[in-house]
N, C-alpha and C positions, 0 to 999 in steps of 0.2 A: 858873576853873571846872574841876573834874576831869572829864575825858571819860568817857563810859560804857564799861564793859568790852566787849570784842569779842563775847562771848556774847549780851549784851543787845541789841547792835546787830543781830546775826543774827536774833534772835527778832522784833524789831520789823519787820525787812524781810520775813520770812515772813508775818507778820500782814497787812501792807499788800497783799502779793500775793494772799492768800486773799480779802481784802475786794474787791479789784478783779475777780477771777474770779467771785465771787458776784454782783457787780453786773452783769457781762456776761450771766450765765445768767438773771438776773431780767429783764433787758431783752429777751433773745431769747424767753423764755416769754411776756412781755407782748406782744411783736410777734405771735406766733402766735395769742394770744387775740384781738387786734384784728383780724387777718386773718379768722379764723373768724366773729367778730361781724359784720364788715362784709359778708361773704358772706351771712350769715343775713338782714341788714337790706336787702340788695339794693344796697348802695352800691358804687361802682367801686373795685376793688382793682387798680390797674395794676401795681404792683410795690412791694416793700419796700426802701426805702433804708436800708441798715445802715451805720453809721459804724464802720470798722475802726480798729485802733489808730493808724494813721498819719493819721487825719482824713479819708481818702478814703472815698467811698461805693461799695458794691458792689450792682449790680442783682441782686436775688434772683428766681429763676425760680419759676413756679407748680409745674412738674414738671421734674425733672432725672434723667437716668440716666447713671451713670459706670461704665465697665468697670473690672474689677480684675485681669484676667489680662493678662500680657505688658506691664506698664506700662513707659513710657520713663523714662529717668533725666535729671536736670538736665544741660543742656549737650550732650546727645546730638544727632545729626543730625535725628532726628524732632522733638525739642524745638525746634530752630532752624527747621525747615520749618513746624511748626505755628504758631510765633510770627509768621513772615513772612506766612503765609496769613491768620491772624486780623487782623493789622495792616492788610492790604489790603482786608479785607471792607467796613468802613464806607464808604469813599470809593467803591468799585466799586458797592456796592448802592445808595447814594444817587443815583448817576448813572443807574442802571438801574431806577428806579421801585420801589425797595425789595426787589430780589431779586438774588442773586448765587450762582453755583456755579462752583467751579474747583478746581484742584489745584496743589500745590507740591512739588517734589522728584522723585526718581526711585527705582525699585526698591522695596525693602522699607521705606524711610523716606518714601515718597510719602504725602502727606496729601490727602484729599478733603474739601472743605468746602462748606456750603450755609447760606444765611440767607434768610429771607423775612418781610416784614411782612404781617400778616393784613389782609384787606380791611376797610375802615372806612368804608363808604359813609354810614352813619348816625351816625358818631362825629365830632363837630366838632373833637375834639382829636387825631384820628388822626395827622395829619402830624407834630405835635410829638412824640407818643409813638413813632412809627415812627423818626424820626431819633434820638431819645434811646436807643431800643432798639438801633439799628444801631451807635451809638457806644459803648455800655456793655456790651451783652450778650456780645460775643466775649471781651473781657478778663475779665469776671466769670465766664463759663463756665469759662475756663481756670484761674481761681483756685479755683473751687469743686470742680473735678475735676482736681486736680493729678496729673500723671503718667499719666492715663488716655488710652488710644489711641482709644477709641470713646466718644463723648459725644452725647447727645440732650437738648436743653433747650428748654423751652417757657415763654415769657414772655407777659405780657398782650398785647403789641403785636407780637411776632415769635417766630420759632422758629429755633434755631441747631443745626447738626448737623455733626460732623466724625468722620472714621474713617480707619484705615489700609487699608481695603478699599473698593472702588468700590460706591456705592449709587445712583448716578444712574440715571434712566429706569425705576426699579422702585418702585412705590408701597408705602409703609409704611402699612397701613390700621389701625394701632393707634390706639385712641381714648385719647389721653393725658390729656384733660381735658374735662369738660363741666360746664356751669353752667346753672341754670334761671332765673337773673335776669340782666338786662342793664341798662345805664344808662338812666335816664329822660331823654328829650330835652325838658325842660320849657320850653326857649326856642323850640321849634318850633311850627308851627301844628297839629301833631298831638302827642298824648301816648300813652305806652305803656299798653295795657290792663292794669290791675292784677288780680292774683289768677288764678283758674283759669277755664277756658272751660266753659260749660254744654253747648253743642252739640258734644260730643266727636267724633261721627261726621263732622259737617260740617267741623270744624276739621281733622281728620286727612286728609279727602279734599282739601280746599283746599291744605293744606300739601304733600301728596304730589304733586299736579298741578303746583303752582308750582315745587317743587324739581326734579322730574323734567324740567320744561321748561327749567330753567336749566342742568342738568348737561351736555347736549350743547353748549350755547352756550359754557360755560366750557371744555370740552374742545377746541373749535375756535378759541377766542380766543387771540391771541398772548400776552396777559397771563395767560391761564388763570384768569380770574375773570369772574363774571357776577352781576348783581343784577336784581331785579324786584319788582313790586307787583301784587297781584290783590285783587279785592273779596271780602270774607269775608261779612259781613252788612251791613245798612243802617247807615251811619255808622262802619263798622269795615273796615279794610284789613289785609292781611297782606303784610309785606315780607320778603325773603329775600336772602341773599348766599351764593354758593358760590365756592370757590377751590382751585386746586392749585398745587404748585410747578411752575415753568416748564420744568424738565428732563424732566417726564413726557410721554410720547406721549399722544395723545388716548385710546387704549384704556385705558391705566393710570389716567388722570385719571377717566374714567367709572367704572372699577372701584372706585376709592377712594370717590368721591362716592356711588355706588350703595350701597356697603356702609354708609356713614354714614346714608343715607336709610332703609335697612331698620331701623336701630337707633332711629329717632325714636320709634315707638310705645312702646318699652320705656323709653327714657330720659326722654321728655317725654309722658306719656300724655294729659294735659289742660292742659298749661301754655301760657300765652299767649306765652311767649318761651323761647328756648333757644339755646345755642351748643355746638358740638362742635369741639374743636381737636385736630389731630394733627400729625405731623411731615411729612406729604405733602399734606394737604388740610384744608379748613376749611369749616364749614357753620353758618349762623345764620338764625334767623327771629324775627319779632316781629309782634304784632298791635297796631295803633295805632288810636286813635279821634280823631275831630275834636273840637276844643274849640269849642262853639257861641259862646262869648263872645269868641273871638279870630278867627273866620273872617270874612274880608271878600271878597265875590265880586269886588270890583274890585282885589284885591291884585295888584301887579305880579308877585310870585312865582308866584301861581296862574295868571295869564295866560301867563307865560313858559313854565311847565311844559306847559300845554295847547298852546301854539304849537309847542314842541319835539316833542310827541307827534304833532301833525298833520303836521309836516314829515317826521318819520320814516316815518309811514304813506305819505305821498306818494312818498318816495324808494323805499320797498320795492315799491310798486305799479309805479313806473316801471322799477325794476330787473328785476322779474318779467317785464314786457312785453318788455324788451330780451333777456332770456334766452330767451323763447319764440321771438322772431324769429330769434335766432342759432341755436337748435336746428333750426328749419325749414330755414335756409340750409345748415347742416351736413349734414342728412339728404339734401337735394336734391343737394348736391355729392358726397356719398358714393355715391348711387345712380348719378349720371352717371359718376363715376370707376370704379365697379364695371363698368358696361357697357363702358367703354373698356378696362379691365383684361382682361375676358373676351376681347375682340377681339384684344388684344395677345398674350394667352397662346395663343390659337389660332394666330396667325401665327407665334409663336416655336416652337410645337410642330411645325408643318409644316417650318420651317427645320431644327429639330433632327433630325427623322426623316430628312430628306434628307442631312444631314451625317453622321448615324450610319451610314446605308447606304453612303456613300462610304468612311467610315473602315473599315467591316467588310470591304470589298473589298480595301483596301490593307494590312490587318493582316498582319504576318509574325512568326513565332516568333523570339524573341531570348533570349539567355542573358547573364548578367552577365559570364561569362568572355570573351565575344566582343566586349565593349565596350572601346575603347581607354582607357588611363589618362588622366584629366583632372585638371588642376590646379584647375579650377573646376567645381562641380556646377551642373546646370541643371534647371529644372522649368518645363515648358510654354514653353520658349524663353527663360526669364529666369534669370539667375545667382542662386543662393541660397547661403546660408551653412549648411553642415551642422553646423558647430560649435554652432549653437543647439540641436541635438538631443542633443548629447553633453555638455552642461554638467551637472555634479553626478553623483550616483549614482542608480540606479534602473533603468529599462528599458534593455536592451542592444540593440545592433545585430545583427540576424540577416543571414545570407547568403541570397541568392535560392534557391540550391540546397537549403538546409536546409528552406525553406518549401515548395518544390516537392515535395520528398520527403515532408514531413509531410502534405501535402494530396493526395497522389497526383496531382500535376500539376494542382491546382485542378480536379479532376474534378466533373462535375455530380452524381455520387453523394454527394459530400461537401459539396455546397452547402446551407447552412442557410437562406439567405434573401437578399433583395435589398432595399435601401432607397434613400433619396435620394442617399446618398454612395457607393454601390457595393454589392458583393456580400460575403457573409460565408461562409467555408468552415470545416468541421470539419477538425482535424488532430491528429497525434499525434507527439510528440518522443520517439523511442525511447531516445535516450541518457539522458534524465532521467525516462523513464516518465511523461509528462505529456500530458494531452489539452488542446488549445488551440483557439481560434477566431481565424481570420485574416481581418481586414477589408481587402479590396482596394478602394482608392479608385478609382472610375471616372474615366477620362480626361475624360469629359464632365460630371463631378460639379461642383457648386457649391463643394465643399470645395477650397480652394487650399492653397498652401504655408503661409500664415499660420495657417489653421485646423489644418493637420496639426501644425505646430510647437506651436500652443497646446495641442492635446490631449496631446502628449507631455510638454511641460514642466510643464503644470499638474498633470496626474494623477500625474506622477512624484514630486511633493512631498507628495502626500496619502496618508494611512494611516488607513483606517477599515474596519471589518468589513462595512459596507454599500456599499462601492465595488467595482466590477469592477476587478480587478488588471490593469494593463497590464504585460506581460512584456517586450515589445521592439518593434522597428520595422525597416523596410527601405526604402531609397531607392536606386534604380538609377543615379541621376545624370541621369535624364531625366524621364520621366512616371510611373514606377511608384512608388506609395506603398502600403505595407503596414503594418498595425498588428496586433500579436499580443497577444491577451488570454487569460486563463484561460477555460476552457469552462464555460458555464452549461448543465447538462444539461436543465433544464426550460424553456429558452427565455425569451421575454419575457412580461411580465404581460399585454400586449395579447392574445396568443393565448389565454390562459386565461380572459379575460373575454368575448371575443366570438366565438371559433371554435366551431362546433357540436360538441357532444360533450365540451366542456371546461367543467366546472363547478367552480370553486374554492370550497370551503366557507368559511363565514364566519370561523372561527378563523384560517385561513390568510390570508384577506384582511386581518383586523385586524392580524396580525403584520407583514404587508407594509407596511401604512400606518405602523405604529410604526417600522419599519426605515427607511422613506423619510424620515419626519420626523427621525429620529436623524441621518441623514447630512446632511440640509439644515441642521440645527442645527450640525453640525460645520463645514460649508462656510461658514456665515454668521457664526459667532461663536467658533469654537474653533481656527481655523487661524491661523498666524502672519500671513498676509495673506488677507483674506476673498475668497471666490470666489462669483461669480454664475454659475449653470449656464446659464440662458437657454433651455433646451429640455427642461423636465421634462414627460414624458408616459409613458403605460404602455409604449410600444414601446421606451423607453430604460431601463425598469426590468426587470432580468433576475432570474431565479430559479435558485438553485443546487439541489443535489440534495435539500436539506431545505426548499425553498421559502422560503429567506431572501432578502429583497430586496437587489439590488445595483444601484446607479445607475451607468450608463455613458454613453458618447458625450459627451465633453467638447470636441468640435470648436468649439462656439460659446461655451464658458466664457470668462470674463474675470476677471482679478484687479482688485480695487478697493481704495481707500484709505479710512481712517476706519471709522465704524461701519456703512457701507453703506446707511443709511437716507437716501434722497434723493440718494446718489451714483449717478450715471447713466452708463452706457456710451453711446457714440454709435452710432447705427444700430440699426434694429429687427431682431431675429433670433428664430427659434423656429418653432413650428408654430401656424398659425391655429386658433383654438378653445381653445388652452391659453395664449395670449398675453394679457397685460393689455391691455384695450381702449385705454387711453391710450398704452400702449407701441406699439400698432399705428399710432396716428395721430401721436404725437409722436416716434417713432423713437428711444426711449430705453428703458433697462432698468436695474433696481436690485434690491435684495433684496426690495422690495415686489412686483415683478413675478414673482420666483420664488415668493413666498408665494401670489400669485394662482394660478399654475400648480399649485402643491401643492393648493390648494383645489379646483380643477377635477378633478384626479386623484382626490382623496378622494370627490367626488361620483360620478365615473365608476365607482369600485370599489364604492361602496355601492349605486348605482342600477342598475349593469349596463348603462348607456347611454353612447353616445359623446357628445361635446360638441354634435353636431347632433341635435336631437330633433324628431320629427314630432309636432306638437300635435294630430293627429287631423283637422285641416281641410285637410291638404295643404301647410300652411306649415311651414317649418323654423325653430325657435327654439333659442336656446342652452340648454344643460343647466342653467346657473345660473338663468336666468329660469324654466325649467320647475320646478326644485326650490323656488323661492321661492313658487310657487303652493301647494304642499302645506304649506310652513312657515307661510305667511300664513293658511291655513285651519285651523291648529291640529292638523293631522294629518300631521306630518313623516314618520312611519313609513310612510305610504302611498307615499313615494318609494323605498322599499327595493326591491332587485332581486326581481322576481316569481319568478325561477328558484330563489331560495333557499327558497321555499315556507314562509316564516315561521321557518325554522330559523336563528335568530340571537339574540344577546343584545340585548334592547331598549334597555338603557341605553347599550351600546357603539354601536349603530346610531344612536341619537339624537345622541350626542356627535360621531360622524363626520360626520353630515349638517349639524349646526349649525356645527361648526368649518369644514366645507367651504364653507358659505355665508359665514361670517365671513371666512375667508381670501380668498374671491373677491369680496368687497364691491367695487362699482365705485369707491368713494371710498378712495383709498390710505391716507388718514389714519385710517380706521376699521378697517383690517386689524391683526391682532395681529402681534407678533414671532413668529418661528418657535419660540422658546423657550416663549412663552406658549401657542401652539397645541398644541405637543407636551405641555405640562403638563396641558392640558384632556383630551387624548386618553388620557393615562396616569392620569386621575382624581386628579391632584395639584392641580388648580385647579377651581373651580366653572365651570359653563356660563356663557357671557357673557349679559348682559342686552341684547337687541337688539330692534329694531322687527320686527313681524310682516310688514311689507311692505317691499319694496325701495324706497328713496327715489325719488320720481318724477323728481327732477332728474337722477338717475343712470341711470334706466331706459332713456333714449335710447341710451346707449352699448351696452347689451345688444341693443337693437333693431338698431342699426347693425351690430354684430358678427354678429347673426343673418342680416342681409342678405348680408354678405360670406361667411359660412359657407354660406348657401344657394347662392351663386354657385359656391363651391368644390365643393359636392356635385354641382351640375349639371355642372361640368367633369369630375369623376371619372366620371360616367356617360357623358359625351360623348366623352372622350379615347379609351377603348378602341375604340369604334366608328369614330372618325375615323382612328386609327392602323391598324386592320384594313383599312379601305377604301383608305387611302393606299398601304399595302404591296401590296395586290392590284393597284392601279393601276400601281405601279412594276414589279411582276413581269410584268404584262400587256404593258407597253411594252418 
């Protein structure tokens, strides 16, 4: 046989290729038609298995988003890191209940990845679909979005997401997919209500109450999921499931689910079932009716469900009784401890006054030039390492003569004020034409070498426009400790809020709050190593010539590791009234306790009241508790500072008061991050959805704090009288 000519062979080959491509296109179009038809008929469309050229099947997503900018190349380091991360996801997520988030690589090639199976409480095939989605979705997503650095994919049973930028802990509230029909559980004792609901108002009210009740439960649950059932009408019940990815904090989970809840009337006006799926959260509801011909009152399943429900009710009642008894014991212990503390403080005050009197008689003027040279420096009789102060660049060491000359010998005329750690003097450095403030740490101060070094080392590595600049320091080799700062002409915020004749207008107050929030955001999230200040209060917020806020006094500050949420320092520190209640009793501090102090300061600036508030009956309550009363009554603006006489922006005032209560919430898990709080103050995020009343289980902490604060106020009134009487007695003798 004569072989065909080469040209004929080429034409035959091209024809076969064209027929094959046409067949693939027809199969893909047919598949799309089947998917749309099944959605219309209400049948389950879990995914489309498409057989590629090699005979393998690819799991097709319902929705997928692939980035096109800055794509990676085959064989690049990002490609390798992405492959390694996606290869590890199935096994890691299967061991972790259908969820995994993690990273792989370093620097610009670092990959952030997340996968989550959607809740399937009413889906008997959920476990099978979840495992199948975990095993096939990561590889399928990588094939469908080849070379993309940022990908979000949504499947019937799970969602997959990866990126070259971090996205953990912040909710993506995009509604990626919603469907009005869900699978019918025909094998169950209940069946799905078909069609649309007649009682639209009743259905919407029942749906809203059920889902709003599940939202905080899911936000507090470890698995970030919750489900429940409630009665709709006779013979019909409504079931619902809500879920968030487990990387989200409670506040972000509630924000995402609350947004989805608000969209229900628009997406499902009168539907008996519906599902909303996103990349960070999930929501579904369904109305079911009992089947009269299959219901058996003696059914073991029915009895078992009732027994479980009764057991849960008994456990909840028993747990509530235990909590009430524990609360009573705590309050009794705190009251007894407060009485003992007052007695101890009075005794310590007497000893302190006697000691100070003796020290004042023995004080002699010394100069640094008169001190002999020492190989070892001492502070309060203990050897210290001055090299700790001179590591790195930043504040320089001043001589004692320079500071004596600058402050006119620390004269009383240059004295700006006196605090718990010592006195502050005004000074002027003539050689550099600079006004300064010199903090002279008192020999009887609680601030020791550790706090002195902490303030110098921590603030020297910080650079922010809302931080008081530390210029230098001095240590004489014995007990003299001096810190040199830039001078703040307008003093502290505390003086402008509470001293007679000083009324700070609302625009200046609002800018101070934004500045304070900005510097806390810098300390908590934007520094190389995160910083917890631990003593945020108005007297530590200074005002420059333009009334810009400057945060100072870092003597109690600490460096922390990780993201700072839940990372605690040892030992309670700060000022009572601004300290997190749990920080007082557990002797710990974290970024959440800084957020609490920030909330109290916001309330103090907006209300013009100190943390101790007289409720009108002679009792002292905490400012947070006092502000909750106005908020709970729906009249939050009544808490505004009366001295402003209504001259403020209503929307700004409302945001400040609500964010202040949000940040000072007694439950740490309900507080926002400082970034989220600042975003609300800047009108970059909506106001949070919060209960109008402070949760009763947390109110006891505010009451305990009010008792302690009342004791402190009583001591403040008692100490000047006691000191005056004691000094007169000593002079008389």
